[in-house]
TITI-566678 format. One record per residue: residue in one letter; chain; z, x, y of N, C-alpha, C, O in turn. Coordinates in steps of 0.1 Angstrom, whole numbers, plus 2048, in hexadecimal, padded with zeros to 3 digits. Last residue first. Layout:
REM TITI-566678
+------+------+------+--------+---------+-------+---------+----------+------+--------+---------+------+--------+---------+
| nupa | senu | n.up | n.east | n.north | ca.up | ca.east | ca.north | c.up | c.east | c.north | o.up | o.east | o.north |
+------+------+------+--------+---------+-------+---------+----------+------+--------+---------+------+--------+---------+
|    A |    A |    Z |      X |       Y |     Z |       X |        Y |    Z |      X |       Y |    Z |      X |       Y |
...
+------+------+------+--------+---------+-------+---------+----------+------+--------+---------+------+--------+---------+
***
This chain:
REM TITI-566678
+------+------+------+--------+---------+-------+---------+----------+------+--------+---------+------+--------+---------+
| nupa | senu | n.up | n.east | n.north | ca.up | ca.east | ca.north | c.up | c.east | c.north | o.up | o.east | o.north |
+------+------+------+--------+---------+-------+---------+----------+------+--------+---------+------+--------+---------+
|    X |    A |  409 |    747 |     DF8 |   3FC |     742 |      E01 |  3F9 |    736 |     DF9 |  3EF |    72F |     DFC |
|    X |    A |  423 |    746 |     DEC |   424 |     749 |      DF9 |  416 |    747 |     E01 |  416 |    745 |     E0D |
|    X |    A |  42A |    73E |     DD4 |   422 |     735 |      DDB |  423 |    739 |     DE8 |  423 |    730 |     DF1 |
|    X |    A |  427 |    760 |     DC4 |   42D |     752 |      DC4 |  422 |    748 |     DCC |  416 |    749 |     DCC |
|    X |    A |  41F |    779 |     DC8 |   423 |     772 |      DD5 |  428 |    766 |     DD1 |  42E |    760 |     DDA |
|    X |    A |  41F |    793 |     DB7 |   421 |     789 |      DB4 |  428 |    782 |     DC0 |  434 |    783 |     DC2 |
|    X |    A |  409 |    7B0 |     DBE |   417 |     7AA |      DBF |  416 |    79B |     DBD |  40C |    796 |     DC2 |
|    X |    A |  3F0 |    7BB |     DB7 |   3F9 |     7B9 |      DAE |  405 |    7B3 |     DAF |  40D |    7B0 |     DA6 |
|    X |    A |  3E3 |    7BD |     DD0 |   3E7 |     7C7 |      DCA |  3EF |    7C4 |     DBE |  3F7 |    7CD |     DBB |
|    X |    A |  3D7 |    7A2 |     DD7 |   3E8 |     7A5 |      DDA |  3EC |    7B2 |     DD6 |  3F8 |    7B4 |     DD7 |
|    X |    A |  3BD |    7A7 |     DCC |   3C2 |     7A4 |      DDE |  3CD |    7A7 |     DE0 |  3CF |    7AF |     DEA |
|    X |    A |  3C1 |    7AA |     DB5 |   3B9 |     7B2 |      DBB |  3BE |    7B1 |     DCB |  3C1 |    7B9 |     DD3 |
|    X |    A |  3CD |    790 |     DAD |   3D4 |     79C |      DA9 |  3CD |    7A8 |     DB3 |  3D5 |    7B0 |     DB8 |
|    X |    A |  3B7 |    781 |     DB2 |   3C3 |     77F |      DB8 |  3CB |    789 |     DB8 |  3D0 |    78C |     DC3 |
|    X |    A |  3A6 |    788 |     DA1 |   3A0 |     788 |      DAD |  3AD |    789 |     DB6 |  3AD |    790 |     DC0 |
|    X |    A |  3B3 |    783 |     D87 |   3B1 |     791 |      D8C |  3AB |    790 |     D9A |  3AD |    79B |     D9F |
|    X |    A |  3B3 |    764 |     D89 |   3C0 |     76E |      D87 |  3BC |    77C |     D8D |  3C2 |    77F |     D97 |
|    X |    A |  39A |    75F |     D89 |   39F |     75B |      D96 |  3AE |    765 |     D96 |  3B2 |    76B |     DA0 |
|    X |    A |  392 |    769 |     D6F |   38D |     76E |      D7B |  392 |    76B |     D88 |  390 |    773 |     D91 |
|    X |    A |  3A1 |    757 |     D5E |   3A0 |     769 |      D5E |  39C |    76E |     D6B |  3A2 |    777 |     D71 |
|    X |    A |  397 |    73E |     D63 |   3A5 |     740 |      D68 |  3A7 |    750 |     D69 |  3AC |    755 |     D73 |
|    X |    A |  37C |    741 |     D5A |   380 |     73E |      D68 |  38C |    741 |     D6C |  38E |    746 |     D77 |
|    X |    A |  384 |    746 |     D3D |   37B |     750 |      D48 |  37B |    74C |     D56 |  37B |    756 |     D5E |
|    X |    A |  391 |    72E |     D38 |   397 |     739 |      D39 |  391 |    744 |     D3F |  398 |    74C |     D45 |
|    X |    A |  37B |    71D |     D3D |   386 |     71A |      D46 |  38D |    728 |     D43 |  38F |    72E |     D4D |
|    X |    A |  36D |    726 |     D27 |   365 |     727 |      D33 |  371 |    726 |     D3C |  371 |    72F |     D44 |
|    X |    A |  37B |    71D |     D10 |   379 |     72E |      D15 |  376 |    72F |     D21 |  37B |    738 |     D28 |
|    X |    A |  37A |    703 |     D11 |   387 |     70A |      D13 |  389 |    717 |     D17 |  391 |    71D |     D1E |
|    X |    A |  35E |    6FD |     D0A |   366 |     6F9 |      D19 |  373 |    703 |     D1C |  376 |    70A |     D26 |
|    X |    A |  362 |    707 |     CF1 |   357 |     70C |      CFA |  35C |    70A |     D09 |  35E |    713 |     D12 |
|    X |    A |  374 |    6F7 |     CE3 |   375 |     707 |      CE3 |  36E |    70B |     CEF |  375 |    712 |     CF7 |
|    X |    A |  368 |    6DD |     CE8 |   374 |     6E0 |      CED |  377 |    6F2 |     CEF |  37C |    6F7 |     CF9 |
|    X |    A |  352 |    6E2 |     CDA |   350 |     6DF |      CE6 |  35C |    6E2 |     CEB |  35B |    6EA |     CF5 |
|    X |    A |  35C |    6E5 |     CBF |   353 |     6F0 |      CC3 |  352 |    6EE |     CD3 |  352 |    6F9 |     CD9 |
|    X |    A |  369 |    6CE |     CBA |   370 |     6DB |      CBA |  369 |    6E6 |     CC3 |  36D |    6EE |     CCC |
|    X |    A |  352 |    6BD |     CB8 |   35C |     6BB |      CC3 |  364 |    6C8 |     CC5 |  365 |    6CD |     CD0 |
|    X |    A |  345 |    6CA |     CA2 |   33F |     6C8 |      CAF |  348 |    6C7 |     CB9 |  347 |    6CE |     CC3 |
|    X |    A |  358 |    6C2 |     C8F |   353 |     6CF |      C92 |  350 |    6D0 |     C9E |  356 |    6D8 |     CA5 |
|    X |    A |  358 |    6A6 |     C90 |   364 |     6AF |      C93 |  361 |    6BC |     C96 |  367 |    6C2 |     C9F |
|    X |    A |  341 |    69F |     C85 |   341 |     69E |      C92 |  34E |    6A4 |     C99 |  34E |    6A7 |     CA5 |
|    X |    A |  333 |    6A0 |     C6B |   33C |     6A9 |      C6F |  33E |    6AC |     C80 |  33C |    6B7 |     C86 |
|    X |    A |  31C |    692 |     C66 |   326 |     693 |      C5B |  334 |    699 |     C61 |  33E |    697 |     C5B |
|    X |    A |  30A |    698 |     C7B |   312 |     68B |      C7B |  31D |    689 |     C72 |  326 |    681 |     C75 |
|    X |    A |  309 |    6B4 |     C8A |   309 |     6AC |      C7E |  311 |    6A2 |     C7A |  31D |    6A3 |     C77 |
|    X |    A |  2FD |    6C6 |     CA0 |   301 |     6B7 |      CA0 |  2FC |    6B5 |     C91 |  2F1 |    6B5 |     C8D |
|    X |    A |  2F3 |    6E0 |     CA2 |   302 |     6DC |      CA6 |  308 |    6D1 |     CA3 |  314 |    6CF |     CA1 |
|    X |    A |  2D9 |    6DF |     CA3 |   2DF |     6E5 |      C98 |  2ED |    6E3 |     C99 |  2F3 |    6E6 |     C8F |
|    X |    A |  2D5 |    6DA |     CC1 |   2D3 |     6D0 |      CB8 |  2D7 |    6D3 |     CA9 |  2D8 |    6CA |     CA2 |
|    X |    A |  2ED |    6E9 |     CD6 |   2E1 |     6E8 |      CD2 |  2DF |    6DE |     CC5 |  2EA |    6DB |     CBF |
|    X |    A |  2FB |    6DB |     CF3 |   2FA |     6DC |      CE7 |  2ED |    6DD |     CE0 |  2E4 |    6D6 |     CE3 |
|    X |    A |  308 |    6E3 |     D14 |   2FC |     6E5 |      D0A |  2FE |    6E5 |     CFE |  304 |    6EF |     CFB |
|    X |    A |  317 |    6D9 |     D32 |   316 |     6D9 |      D23 |  30A |    6D9 |     D1A |  303 |    6CF |     D1A |
|    X |    A |  31E |    6DF |     D52 |   314 |     6DF |      D47 |  31C |    6E0 |     D39 |  326 |    6E6 |     D36 |
|    X |    A |  338 |    6DE |     D60 |   32C |     6DA |      D68 |  31F |    6DA |     D5C |  316 |    6D2 |     D5F |
|    X |    A |  35A |    6D4 |     D60 |   34E |     6D7 |      D58 |  343 |    6D3 |     D5F |  341 |    6C8 |     D64 |
|    X |    A |  36A |    6E5 |     D77 |   365 |     6D7 |      D75 |  35A |    6DC |     D69 |  354 |    6E6 |     D69 |
|    X |    A |  37D |    6F8 |     D83 |   383 |     6F3 |      D76 |  37C |    6E5 |     D73 |  382 |    6DC |     D6F |
|    X |    A |  373 |    702 |     D99 |   37C |     6F7 |      D9A |  380 |    6F2 |     D8F |  388 |    6E8 |     D8F |
|    X |    A |  362 |    715 |     D91 |   371 |     71B |      D94 |  377 |    70F |     D98 |  383 |    710 |     D9C |
|    X |    A |  350 |    704 |     D78 |   353 |     709 |      D84 |  360 |    70E |     D86 |  36A |    70B |     D7F |
|    X |    A |  343 |    709 |     D54 |   34E |     703 |      D60 |  34D |    70A |     D6C |  34A |    716 |     D6C |
|    X |    A |  32F |    702 |     D3A |   334 |     708 |      D47 |  33A |    701 |     D4F |  337 |    6F5 |     D52 |
|    X |    A |  32C |    708 |     D17 |   334 |     700 |      D21 |  334 |    709 |     D2D |  338 |    715 |     D2C |
|    X |    A |  317 |    705 |     CFC |   31A |     70D |      D07 |  320 |    703 |     D12 |  31B |    6F8 |     D16 |
|    X |    A |  314 |    709 |     CD7 |   31A |     6FD |      CE3 |  31C |    70A |     CEE |  321 |    715 |     CEC |
|    X |    A |  309 |    71A |     CC8 |   303 |     70C |      CC9 |  309 |    704 |     CD2 |  303 |    6FA |     CD6 |
|    X |    A |  315 |    733 |     CC5 |   30D |     730 |      CD3 |  305 |    720 |     CD3 |  2FE |    71B |     CDB |
|    X |    A |  328 |    731 |     CB2 |   31B |     73C |      CB2 |  310 |    739 |     CBC |  304 |    73C |     CBA |
|    X |    A |  33D |    721 |     CBC |   333 |     71E |      CB2 |  328 |    727 |     CAF |  31E |    722 |     CA8 |
|    X |    A |  337 |    724 |     CE0 |   33D |     724 |      CD6 |  334 |    71F |     CCA |  328 |    71A |     CCB |
|    X |    A |  336 |    734 |     D01 |   32E |     72F |      CF6 |  337 |    72F |     CEB |  33E |    739 |     CEA |
|    X |    A |  33B |    72E |     D25 |   33E |     735 |      D19 |  336 |    72C |     D0C |  333 |    720 |     D0D |
|    X |    A |  338 |    738 |     D45 |   32F |     731 |      D3B |  336 |    737 |     D2E |  337 |    743 |     D2D |
|    X |    A |  33D |    72D |     D66 |   345 |     738 |      D5C |  33E |    72E |     D4F |  33F |    722 |     D4F |
|    X |    A |  335 |    732 |     D89 |   336 |     72B |      D7B |  33A |    736 |     D71 |  33B |    742 |     D72 |
|    X |    A |  344 |    72F |     DAC |   33F |     739 |      DA0 |  33D |    72E |     D92 |  343 |    723 |     D91 |
|    X |    A |  34F |    721 |     DBD |   342 |     722 |      DBC |  33C |    729 |     DB1 |  330 |    728 |     DAF |
|    X |    A |  36B |    729 |     DBD |   367 |     718 |      DB8 |  358 |    719 |     DB9 |  353 |    70F |     DB4 |
|    X |    A |  369 |    743 |     DC4 |   36F |     740 |      DB5 |  367 |    731 |     DB1 |  361 |    72F |     DA7 |
|    X |    A |  365 |    741 |     DDF |   359 |     747 |      DD8 |  35B |    741 |     DC9 |  351 |    73C |     DC2 |
|    X |    A |  379 |    735 |     DE6 |   370 |     72D |      DE8 |  362 |    734 |     DE0 |  358 |    72E |     DDD |
|    X |    A |  38E |    749 |     DE2 |   38D |     73A |      DDA |  381 |    734 |     DDC |  37E |    72C |     DD3 |
|    X |    A |  386 |    75C |     DF3 |   385 |     75E |      DE4 |  386 |    751 |     DDD |  37E |    74F |     DD3 |
|    X |    A |  38A |    751 |     E0A |   37F |     754 |      E07 |  37F |    754 |     DF9 |  378 |    74B |     DF4 |
|    X |    A |  3A6 |    74C |     E08 |   39F |     742 |      E08 |  391 |    745 |     E07 |  38A |    73C |     E04 |
|    X |    A |  3AE |    767 |     E08 |   3B1 |     75E |      DFC |  3A8 |    754 |     DFB |  3A1 |    751 |     DF1 |
|    X |    A |  3A8 |    773 |     E1E |   3A0 |     777 |      E14 |  3A3 |    76F |     E07 |  39C |    770 |     DFD |
|    X |    A |  3BB |    762 |     E2F |   3AB |     760 |      E31 |  3A4 |    766 |     E24 |  39B |    75F |     E1F |
|    X |    A |  3D2 |    76E |     E26 |   3D0 |     762 |      E23 |  3C2 |    75D |     E25 |  3BE |    754 |     E1E |
|    X |    A |  3CF |    787 |     E30 |   3CF |     785 |      E23 |  3CB |    779 |     E1C |  3C4 |    778 |     E12 |
|    X |    A |  3CE |    784 |     E4C |   3C6 |     788 |      E45 |  3C3 |    785 |     E35 |  3B8 |    781 |     E30 |
|    X |    A |  3E9 |    778 |     E4D |   3DF |     772 |      E50 |  3D1 |    776 |     E49 |  3C9 |    76E |     E42 |
|    X |    A |  3F7 |    790 |     E47 |   3F9 |     785 |      E3D |  3EC |    77B |     E3F |  3E6 |    777 |     E36 |
|    X |    A |  3F0 |    7A0 |     E5C |   3ED |     7A4 |      E4E |  3EB |    799 |     E44 |  3E2 |    798 |     E3C |
|    X |    A |  3FC |    793 |     E70 |   3ED |     794 |      E6F |  3E8 |    798 |     E63 |  3DC |    794 |     E5F |
|    X |    A |  418 |    796 |     E68 |   411 |     789 |      E6A |  402 |    78A |     E6A |  3FC |    781 |     E64 |
|    X |    A |  418 |    7AF |     E69 |   41C |     7AD |      E5D |  414 |    79C |     E5D |  40D |    797 |     E55 |
|    X |    A |  417 |    7B3 |     E89 |   40D |     7BA |      E7E |  40E |    7B4 |     E70 |  404 |    7B5 |     E6A |
|    X |    A |  42A |    7A3 |     E90 |   41C |     7A1 |      E96 |  411 |    7A7 |     E89 |  408 |    7A2 |     E83 |
|    X |    A |  441 |    7B3 |     E86 |   43D |     7A2 |      E83 |  42F |    7A0 |     E85 |  429 |    79B |     E7C |
|    X |    A |  435 |    7D6 |     E7F |   43D |     7CC |      E87 |  43C |    7BA |     E81 |  434 |    7B7 |     E78 |
|    X |    A |  43B |    7F4 |     E6E |   433 |     7E6 |      E6F |  43E |    7DD |     E75 |  44A |    7DC |     E73 |
|    X |    A |  442 |    80E |     E6F |   445 |     809 |      E77 |  43D |    7F8 |     E7C |  43B |    7F3 |     E87 |
|    X |    A |  43F |    81B |     E55 |   432 |     81A |      E5F |  436 |    813 |     E6C |  42D |    812 |     E75 |
|    X |    A |  456 |    804 |     E45 |   44F |     812 |      E42 |  443 |    80E |     E4C |  43D |    803 |     E4C |
|    X |    A |  470 |    7FA |     E5C |   465 |     7F7 |      E52 |  45C |    804 |     E51 |  45A |    80B |     E5A |
|    X |    A |  480 |    7F8 |     E71 |   484 |     800 |      E66 |  47B |    800 |     E59 |  47E |    806 |     E4E |
|    X |    A |  478 |    7E5 |     E82 |   474 |     7F5 |      E86 |  477 |    7FD |     E7A |  471 |    807 |     E78 |
|    X |    A |  475 |    7C7 |     E81 |   472 |     7CF |      E75 |  46F |    7E0 |     E78 |  466 |    7E6 |     E73 |
|    X |    A |  47F |    7BD |     E9A |   46E |     7BF |      E99 |  46D |    7C8 |     E8D |  465 |    7D1 |     E8E |
|    X |    A |  495 |    7AD |     EA6 |   48F |     7AB |      E99 |  480 |    7AD |     E97 |  478 |    7A5 |     E94 |
|    X |    A |  4AA |    7C2 |     EB8 |   49F |     7B9 |      EB8 |  49B |    7B9 |     EA9 |  49D |    7C3 |     EA1 |
|    X |    A |  4CE |    7C9 |     EB6 |   4BE |     7CB |      EB2 |  4B7 |    7C0 |     EB4 |  4BC |    7B5 |     EB2 |
|    X |    A |  4E4 |    7C3 |     ED1 |   4E2 |     7C0 |      EC3 |  4D0 |    7C4 |     EC4 |  4C8 |    7C4 |     ECD |
+------+------+------+--------+---------+-------+---------+----------+------+--------+---------+------+--------+---------+
***
């Protein structure tokens, strides 16, 4: 009976080599995740009168509102502008995280493997 050592795989990759490669990829993912969490992403809305900064953990870390954005008679506009800036900063963080993951995995969809 044949041993289960993946001799038929391209390049003769065996289980030990596959495991080592998977561990290396997992370590790289953890490093990238840590870097991502420490980065900040800033987006502006309303022509730049509102700026929101989030970190890679999706935490709002800074919100800047220029005085000209504050109109007591149009609070809803300010609320919408803040929401737009925060959501765009979150999208920026998500996009970078997805791009980093894609580079690491070579575009493979590994699902919840790591």
